[in-house]
C-alpha positions, 0 to 999 in steps of 0.5 A: 190608487197607482201613481204613474210617472212618465219622463222619457221625453222633453216634457213629462206627465203623471197619472193616477190609476185606480186598482182596475187600471182606469185613469182617474186624473192626468197632469202634464208639465208645461215646460220642456226639459224641466223634469226636476223642477215640475215633476215632483210638484205634480206628483205631490199634487196627485198624491194630495188629490188621492188623499182628498178622495180618501185613497192611498197610493198603493204603488208607483209605476214608472217608464223604464225607458228608453228615452232621455237619460236625464229624464229617465233618471229623474223619473226613476229617482222620484218613483223610488223615493215615493216607494221608500217613503210610503213602503209601497211597490215599484212597477216598471212599464215598457214605454215602447210597448205602451206605444204599440198598445195605444196605437191599436186603441187608436184604431191602428191594429196590426200584425207587427208594431215597430216602435222607435224613439229618436237617438239622434243622427240616423240612429233610433232606439227600437223594439218590435211587437206582434199583434198580442204585444209580445216582443219580436225583437227586444229593445236595442238601437239601430242606424237607419239605412235602406236595408233595415227591416227588409223582412217586414216589407210587404207585411201589415206593420204600424210604425210608432214613435217620434222617430218615424218621420226620420225613418221614412225619410231614410227608408222610402220603402216604408213611406206609405205605411201607417204611423202613430206618432203621439208622445208617450203619456203617463196615462198609457201605463194605467192598465198595465200598472194595475195588471203588474200590481195584481200579479205582484210583478214588482220591480226591485226598488233598491236595484231598479235602473232605467233601460236607456237602449244603449250604454250612456256616454258622458262625452269625456275623451282621453287626451 
């Protein structure tokens, strides 16, 4: 089985996938911003569940970002620790791509998926995908204004993520476009994780770092 870890948002979740990518079991944290306390406990519960079913954990999949700096660090550290402990591969999953895929599964098939997470104030982390979920614009950050994404107006576009409401408020031209705003869940990574494992597209456990969308700023100023 593959253990999938999602800690990019205020609450986290974990899932177990079989080697064909089917989701076997999912657990959700019941408190916000409690990743360090709850996610390791839930991970152990799923590892024990797999063992009770006579199954081994063959790999760990983790959301590579973007998202909460602290949350992503906790998820990556936990995933690395399990991989080292069990001598198994680490799989790196794209959280924004998972949004696009999930929105299509929910019936919102489109030519373009603009996926975004709130980066506070008028800024978002975003990436853009085509109908085959290939990257049209890679992960970056953008300050929202009325002249943003003019080239996609009038096209078949779905907006995904927790920053869509803010985006539509700041860019009224997109107010009537379809949207998918469900929070990312670990179960969304099951199929992708299985494919990554089967094709041996494994992350380097020693050097893997989450992709935060932009450089982390500690908040320390020079006097």
